[in-house]
N, C-alpha and C positions, 0 to 999 in steps of 0.2 A: 343644792339646797334641800334641806329636810326639816321636818317638824320634830325637833329634838328638844326634850326637856332636860332639866338639870340632874335628873336621876338616870340618864342614859336611855330612856325609853324613846322610841321613834314612832310617831303616829302615822300609820299607813292606811287606816280604816276610817273613812269619813262617813258619818251618819248625817244625812241631809233631810231636815224636816220640810215638807212641802206645804203643810197647813197645820193649824192648831185645831181645826174643826174635826168633829167625828160624828158618825151616824149611829153610834151606840152610846149608852150612858152607864158603863160598867161601874158598879157601886164602889169599887176600890180606886177609881180614877177620878170621877167627877160626880157632882150632884145630879139629881134627876132632871132638873131644869136646864142643865148645861152650864156654860160659862160665858163670860163676856169675850167674844172672839176678837182677834186682832183686826183693826180696820184694814181694808183692802190696800190702802196706800202705803201701809207699813210693810206689807208682804213683799218679798222679792219677786220681781217679774221673771218671766221665763228667761229672758236675755240675761238678767242679773244672776240667776241661778246657774246657768250654763257658764257664764264667765267665771264665777267663783269656783265651780267644780273644775273647770279647765285649769285655773291657776293651781288648784290643789294637786291635780293629776300631772300636769305638764311641768310645773316648776317645783313642787314640794314633795314629790315622791309618793303620793297617795295611790294605792293599787286597788283598793276596794271602795265602792260607793254603795251605801244602802239608803234607800228612800224610805222615810218614816213620816209620822204625823204626830198628833191627830191621826186621821185616816188618809193616807196618801192617794188612795184610789179615787177620792172625790176631787182631787186637784185638777182644775181645768188645764189641758195641755200636757197631761202626764205622758201620753204616748210619745209626743215630740221631745219632751225632756229626756226620756229614756233613750230614744233614738239618737239624739245629739250627744248624749253622754257616751254612748257606745261608739261613736265616731271619733272620740278623742284618742290621741296617740301619745304614749302607749295606752291601749284600751284597758280600762279598769274592769274588774269583776263587778257586776251590777246585780243588786238584789232589792227586795222590798219587804218591809214588815207591815202587815195589813191585818184587819179583822176578818177579811175574806168576803165581805159583802160587796158584790159587784165583780168579784174575781171570775165568776163563771163566764161572764161576757168578755172580760179583759185579758184573761190568761193567754189566749192565743195571740191576740195583737201585741201584748207586751213581749212575748217570746220573739215574735217577728221583728220587733223594734230593737231587740238585743238584751232583754232582761235574762239573767242566768238562772235565778232561783227565787223562791219566796219563803218567808216565815209567816205563819198564820197564827194569830192569837186565838186560842180556844180552851176554855177552862173546864168544860164538861161536854159529854155527848148525850146528856139527858135534856131533851128539848125544853121541858118545863123548868128545869134548873137553869138552863141557859137564859131563858126569859127572865128569871128572877135576878140573875147576876147582871145581865146587860140592860134590863128594862126594855127589851125589844124581842119580839117573836121572830127571830131571823136564823134559827139554827139551820134550817133547810138550805138557806142561801149560802151559809158558810160551808156546809157539807158539799154542796155543788161546786163551790169555788175551789175547794181543795182537790176535788176530782178533776176539775178542768185544768188546774195547774199541773197535776201529774200527767194528764193526757197531752199537755202542751210541751212537756219535757223540762219544766221548771224544777229540776231535781238537784239535790235532794229536797223534797217538800218537808219543811220543818214545822212542827206545831209547838207553840209556846203556851204553857199553862201555869196559872197562879192558883195555889190552893188557899182557900179561906176557911179559917177555923169555924166549924159548926155549919158550914154551908156546902162545900164540895170536897171536903177532905176525907170523907169516910171511906170511899172506894176509888182511890186514884188508879188502881190497877185496871179498872174498867176503861179508862181513857187510854192507858198504855196498850191494852189488848186491842182496842178499836184501831189505834194507829198501826200496830204491828200487822193487823189483817190487811191494811191498805198500803203498807210499805212507807208510811210516813215516819219521820224521826221526831220523837217526842222529847221535849226538854221542859222540866219543871223549873220554875223561877221563884225564888223566895220573894215575898211581897216586900217592896221597897218603900221608903218614906217619900213618895212623890205624888200623893193624892192631893187634889185641889182643896179638900176639906181639912187637910192636916190632921187626919184622924188616925194615922198609922200608930200602932202600938207594938213595940218590940216584944212584949210579953205574950201578945196574941198571935204573933206571926208563926206560921208553920215553917219550921227550920228544915234545912237539908237533911239532918239526921232523922227527923221525923218522917220526911218523905221517903227516905231510903228504907226505913223500917217498915212503913206501910206497904210499899211496893214489893218488898222482899217476902211478904207473906204469900204472894201469889206467883212470884217469879224468882228463879235463881239468878242472882246478879253477881258478876265477876268484874272487878275494877279493870278498866282499860289502862295500859301502861301510861304513866304520866308523861313519858317522852313523846307520846303521840299528840298530847294536848296543845303544846305550844302556847300561843297567846289566846286561844279560844277560851271563852268564859265558862263553858260547861265542862264539869267533870262527867265522864261517861262510864257506863257499865255495860258489859255484854249481857244480853238477856238470854237466859237458858243456853249459855255457851256461844252465842253469836250466830251469824254475823250482826244481827240486829242489835242496836244499842238504845239506851235511854240516858238522857243527860239531866244533870241538876246544876243550875246556876245559883250558887250560894253567895250572892253579892253581899249579904249582911254578915253571915256567920263564918264564911271562909272566903274573904275578899281576895281578889286576884289582881289588885292594883299594881303590883310590882311587874306584871307582864302586860299591862294594858297598852294597846296600840291604837286606841280610838280617840277621835276628836269629833265634835259636833257643830253643825251649822244650823241655827234655828230658822224658822220660816221667815223671820224678819231680819235675817242677816247678821246674827250675833254668833261669835265663836265661843263655844264652851269647851274648855279643855278637860272637863270631867262632868259626868252626868250630875254630880252633886255640887258642882261649883256654885259659888255665890257671887262670882264676878264674871262678866262677859266682855268681849271685845267687839266693838261695833264696826263691822266691815261695810255694812250698807251705807252708813253716813259717809265713810271715806270714799266709797265707790261713787256715790251720787255727787260728791264734792269734786270729782275729777281725778282721783288718785289713779296712778298707773298700775298695771299688773304687778310690776316689780315692787312698788310701794305697798300694795295690798299683801303681797307675799311676805314682806318683812313684818308687817303688822301681825300676820297670822303666826309667823315664827315666834314673835315676842309673846303672843297670847299662849302658845303651847309651852314656851320656856318657863312660864310661871306656874305650871301644873304642880300640885302638891304630891307628896309621897303616897297618900291614900285618901279615901273619902271621909274617914273619921267618924263613921256612923256610931261606933262603940265608944267614942270619946264623949265625956260629959258635956263638952262645949259644942257638940254638933248641933247645927241648925239646919232644918229642912230648907231646901231651895225655895225661893219665892214662887218660881214658876212650877206649875204641875207638869207631869209627864207629857200631857197632850200639847203643851206649849214648848217643851224642850225638844221632843222627838227622841224615840228610843234608839 
């Protein structure tokens, strides 16, 4: 059995949201006051999470599992969830996308439980600008978390950055230099229409071409051969001849939908076959109603089979998903 859609794409990369809550308030994600969080009874329990991940890995061919949020590090029972996922056979590759707060304490234990690597969201290395963007004075915590992840062997340590026009877009090369000095892999991501406020503006977005032009002012960038990319979302460039690279995820201007191998499970048990999908398939209700593993697997296959050819952001009929990124999971 596999998670195959009608365009021949096979989903092998599962993104699992552990919570919709977050301890930052990034301006491009949610309002300063936060959001109405999911009621606890709607969230998948630890047992339900492991059961669904197990079905995906053991029955449906998923080979990679990434834990997301909200902020996954604040999920109670995280270490045990990772440990149990690492015990599945065949063992999936395990990673987490985090804002890095709390990672200084958790990096070692997560590695011991079986986590393979981390992606840390960091849009600036200027502490004051960090506070402006996230509305929290926590840059030092993120910096310590990245160092702890590297020390724990959670490599490659990847840093994800979003450039915001007029805020942190003037000197993106400073962030790249900072990452190169520490051996982190930086990837710039085009801002996507997934904010809770629905304030995303295509005309104000910093495009991949702009990012490339800005970074090229300070570094010699050579395109990595496309044959190396595979289904990875980032286009990568060798920096000053390599081996270090910088990536750009151009989800909006250069979409990679044709090679997408991802499927998402929200914290309340909904399957999303695309980050921008407007329809979901409820596995939680089926599971709590007594569905067998085989029945849930078939439901999952049906959900993925209906995946569209692309996200359609550039189509005039495009509508932003009702759920914001924090409730979908990256």
